[in-house]
DRENDO-1510 file (C-alpha; in Angstrom, 1 decimal, always signed):
<recs>
REC; n; res; u; v; w
REC; 1; MET; +84.3; -105.6; +70.4 .
REC; 2; ASP; +86.6; -106.0; +73.4 .
REC; 3; THR; +87.3; -103.0; +75.4 .
REC; 4; LEU; +90.1; -102.9; +77.8 .
REC; 5; ALA; +89.0; -102.4; +81.3 .
REC; 6; PRO; +90.9; -99.8; +83.2 .
REC; 7; GLY; +93.5; -101.3; +85.5 .
REC; 8; PRO; +93.5; -100.9; +89.3 .
REC; 9; ARG; +94.3; -97.4; +90.5 .
REC; 10; LEU; +97.7; -97.3; +92.2 .
REC; 11; GLY; +96.9; -94.2; +94.2 .
REC; 12; ARG; +95.8; -90.7; +93.8 .
REC; 13; ALA; +97.5; -88.7; +91.1 .
REC; 14; ARG; +100.3; -86.5; +92.6 .
REC; 15; ARG; +99.6; -82.9; +92.0 .
REC; 16; GLY; +102.6; -81.3; +93.9 .
REC; 17; ALA; +105.2; -81.7; +96.6 .
REC; 18; SER; +104.5; -82.3; +100.2 .
REC; 19; LEU; +105.4; -79.8; +102.9 .
REC; 20; ALA; +108.3; -82.0; +104.1 .
REC; 21; GLU; +109.8; -82.2; +100.6 .
REC; 22; MET; +109.6; -78.5; +100.2 .
REC; 23; ILE; +111.3; -77.9; +103.5 .
REC; 24; ILE; +114.1; -80.3; +102.6 .
REC; 25; ALA; +114.6; -78.7; +99.2 .
REC; 26; ILE; +114.7; -75.2; +100.7 .
REC; 27; PHE; +117.3; -76.4; +103.3 .
REC; 28; ILE; +119.5; -77.9; +100.7 .
REC; 29; LEU; +119.3; -74.9; +98.4 .
REC; 30; SER; +120.0; -72.5; +101.3 .
REC; 31; PHE; +123.0; -74.7; +102.3 .
REC; 32; VAL; +124.4; -74.5; +98.7 .
REC; 33; VAL; +123.8; -70.7; +98.5 .
REC; 34; MET; +125.5; -70.1; +101.9 .
REC; 35; SER; +128.5; -72.2; +100.9 .
REC; 36; ILE; +129.0; -70.2; +97.8 .
REC; 37; MET; +128.7; -66.9; +99.7 .
REC; 38; MET; +131.2; -68.0; +102.2 .
REC; 39; VAL; +133.7; -69.0; +99.5 .
REC; 40; MET; +133.2; -65.6; +97.9 .
REC; 41; ILE; +133.7; -63.8; +101.3 .
REC; 42; VAL; +136.9; -65.8; +102.1 .
REC; 43; SER; +138.4; -65.3; +98.7 .
REC; 44; THR; +137.7; -61.6; +98.8 .
REC; 45; ARG; +139.3; -61.2; +102.2 .
REC; 46; ASN; +142.4; -63.2; +101.1 .
REC; 47; THR; +142.6; -61.0; +97.9 .
REC; 48; MET; +142.5; -57.9; +100.0 .
REC; 49; ALA; +145.2; -59.2; +102.4 .
REC; 50; LEU; +147.4; -59.9; +99.4 .
REC; 51; LYS; +146.7; -56.5; +98.0 .
REC; 52; ASP; +147.6; -54.9; +101.4 .
REC; 53; GLU; +150.9; -56.9; +101.4 .
REC; 54; GLU; +151.7; -55.8; +97.9 .
REC; 55; ASN; +151.0; -52.1; +98.9 .
REC; 56; ALA; +153.2; -52.5; +102.0 .
REC; 57; LEU; +156.0; -54.0; +99.9 .
REC; 58; GLN; +155.8; -51.1; +97.4 .
REC; 59; PHE; +155.7; -48.5; +100.3 .
REC; 60; GLY; +158.7; -50.2; +101.9 .
REC; 61; LEU; +160.7; -50.1; +98.6 .
REC; 62; GLU; +159.9; -46.4; +98.2 .
REC; 63; VAL; +161.2; -45.6; +101.7 .
REC; 64; LEU; +164.2; -47.8; +101.1 .
REC; 65; GLU; +165.0; -45.9; +97.9 .
REC; 66; ASP; +164.7; -42.6; +99.9 .
REC; 67; CYS; +167.2; -44.0; +102.4 .
REC; 68; GLU; +169.7; -44.8; +99.7 .
REC; 69; GLN; +169.7; -41.2; +98.6 .
REC; 70; VAL; +170.9; -40.0; +102.1 .
REC; 71; PRO; +174.6; -38.9; +101.7 .
REC; 72; PHE; +177.2; -39.7; +104.2 .
REC; 73; ASP; +178.9; -36.4; +104.6 .
REC; 74; ILE; +182.6; -36.1; +105.1 .
REC; 75; GLY; +183.2; -35.5; +108.8 .
REC; 76; ALA; +179.9; -36.9; +109.8 .
REC; 77; THR; +179.8; -39.7; +112.4 .
REC; 78; SER; +178.0; -43.0; +112.1 .
REC; 79; ALA; +175.4; -41.7; +114.5 .
REC; 80; ASP; +174.7; -38.7; +112.2 .
REC; 81; TYR; +174.1; -41.1; +109.3 .
REC; 82; ALA; +171.9; -43.4; +111.4 .
REC; 83; GLU; +169.9; -40.3; +112.6 .
REC; 84; ALA; +169.5; -39.1; +109.0 .
REC; 85; ILE; +168.2; -42.6; +108.0 .
REC; 86; ALA; +165.8; -42.7; +111.0 .
REC; 87; ASP; +164.3; -39.3; +109.8 .
REC; 88; LYS; +163.1; -41.2; +106.6 .
REC; 89; SER; +160.5; -43.0; +108.7 .
REC; 90; LYS; +156.9; -42.1; +107.6 .
REC; 91; ASN; +153.3; -43.1; +107.5 .
REC; 92; ARG; +151.0; -43.9; +104.6 .
REC; 93; ASN; +147.3; -43.7; +105.0 .
REC; 94; SER; +146.0; -45.9; +102.2 .
REC; 95; ASP; +142.5; -45.7; +103.8 .
REC; 96; SER; +141.2; -44.4; +107.1 .
REC; 97; GLY; +141.1; -47.9; +108.7 .
REC; 98; ASN; +144.6; -49.1; +107.5 .
REC; 99; THR; +147.6; -47.0; +108.3 .
REC; 100; MET; +151.0; -48.2; +107.1 .
REC; 101; ARG; +154.0; -47.2; +109.1 .
REC; 102; ALA; +157.6; -47.5; +107.8 .
REC; 103; THR; +160.3; -47.4; +110.4 .
REC; 104; THR; +163.9; -47.0; +109.1 .
REC; 105; THR; +167.2; -47.8; +110.9 .
REC; 106; ALA; +170.8; -48.0; +109.8 .
REC; 107; THR; +173.5; -50.2; +111.1 .
REC; 108; MET; +177.1; -49.3; +110.2 .
REC; 109; SER; +179.4; -52.1; +109.1 .
REC; 110; GLY; +182.4; -52.8; +111.1 .
REC; 111; THR; +184.7; -52.4; +108.1 .
REC; 112; GLU; +186.3; -48.9; +107.8 .
REC; 113; ASP; +188.4; -47.2; +105.2 .
REC; 114; SER; +191.8; -45.8; +105.8 .
REC; 115; SER; +190.4; -42.6; +107.3 .
REC; 116; GLY; +188.3; -44.5; +109.8 .
REC; 117; LEU; +184.9; -44.0; +108.1 .
REC; 118; PRO; +182.6; -46.9; +107.6 .
REC; 119; ILE; +182.5; -48.4; +104.1 .
REC; 120; SER; +178.9; -49.5; +104.2 .
REC; 121; ALA; +175.7; -49.5; +106.2 .
REC; 122; GLU; +172.8; -51.9; +106.4 .
REC; 123; VAL; +169.6; -50.0; +106.0 .
REC; 124; THR; +166.4; -51.7; +107.4 .
REC; 125; VAL; +162.8; -50.7; +106.7 .
REC; 126; ASP; +160.1; -52.3; +108.8 .
REC; 127; VAL; +156.5; -51.7; +107.4 .
REC; 128; THR; +153.6; -52.4; +109.8 .
REC; 129; TRP; +149.9; -52.3; +108.9 .
REC; 130; ASN; +146.5; -53.7; +109.9 .
REC; 131; THR; +145.6; -56.6; +107.7 .
REC; 132; ALA; +142.2; -57.3; +106.0 .
REC; 133; LEU; +142.1; -60.5; +108.0 .
REC; 134; GLY; +142.5; -58.7; +111.3 .
REC; 135; GLY; +145.6; -58.0; +113.4 .
REC; 136; ASN; +148.9; -56.4; +112.5 .
REC; 137; LYS; +151.5; -57.6; +110.0 .
REC; 138; THR; +155.1; -56.5; +109.5 .
REC; 139; ILE; +157.5; -57.0; +106.6 .
REC; 140; GLN; +161.2; -56.1; +106.8 .
REC; 141; LEU; +163.4; -55.0; +103.9 .
REC; 142; ASN; +167.1; -54.9; +104.3 .
REC; 143; ARG; +169.7; -53.5; +101.9 .
REC; 144; GLU; +173.4; -52.9; +102.3 .
REC; 145; VAL; +174.3; -49.5; +101.0 .
REC; 146; SER; +177.8; -48.3; +100.1 .
REC; 147; VAL; +178.4; -45.2; +102.1 .
REC; 148; SER; +181.2; -44.0; +99.9 .
REC; 149; GLY; +179.5; -44.6; +96.6 .
REC; 150; TRP; +175.9; -44.0; +97.6 .
REC; 151; GLN; +174.9; -47.1; +95.8 .
REC; 152; ASN; +173.2; -50.4; +96.6 .
REC; 153; VAL; +175.7; -53.1; +97.5 .
REC; 154; GLY; +173.2; -56.0; +97.8 .
REC; 155; ASP; +169.5; -56.7; +98.6 .
REC; 156; ARG; +169.2; -58.6; +101.8 .
REC; 157; SER; +165.4; -58.6; +102.1 .
REC; 158; LYS; +163.9; -61.3; +104.2 .
</recs>
């Protein structure tokens, strides 16, 4: 009976990983985990910045609609109307670290009716707030309002 003789041993049987292999594996794994965490942080901050901008736009539209309801009284001057519009400026504290400020102004058109009163005014609302990405941001909403009819003539938002 022929028995097969064991072949030459190629080396000791491997029972685990060396210290160098473990350090490299931990480094690669930590790099992957940190990359995923950074992507999550950046996407969350960008989402919050977009949400802040949406809230600011909504706030600006609310203030703009309040301005459209200001009547131009017969006998009132353009300065009186502009002052009434400026009184519509207000703050919104969506949270303690982020205050939105809406500043309103009115510019009377050069066109006047037969009695010398302006026909329309351009109402501007500037909304300023602190962004989630740091710093301040401002959006501006413009709308031409018919003084005689108290109605929106055209949206001129930028």
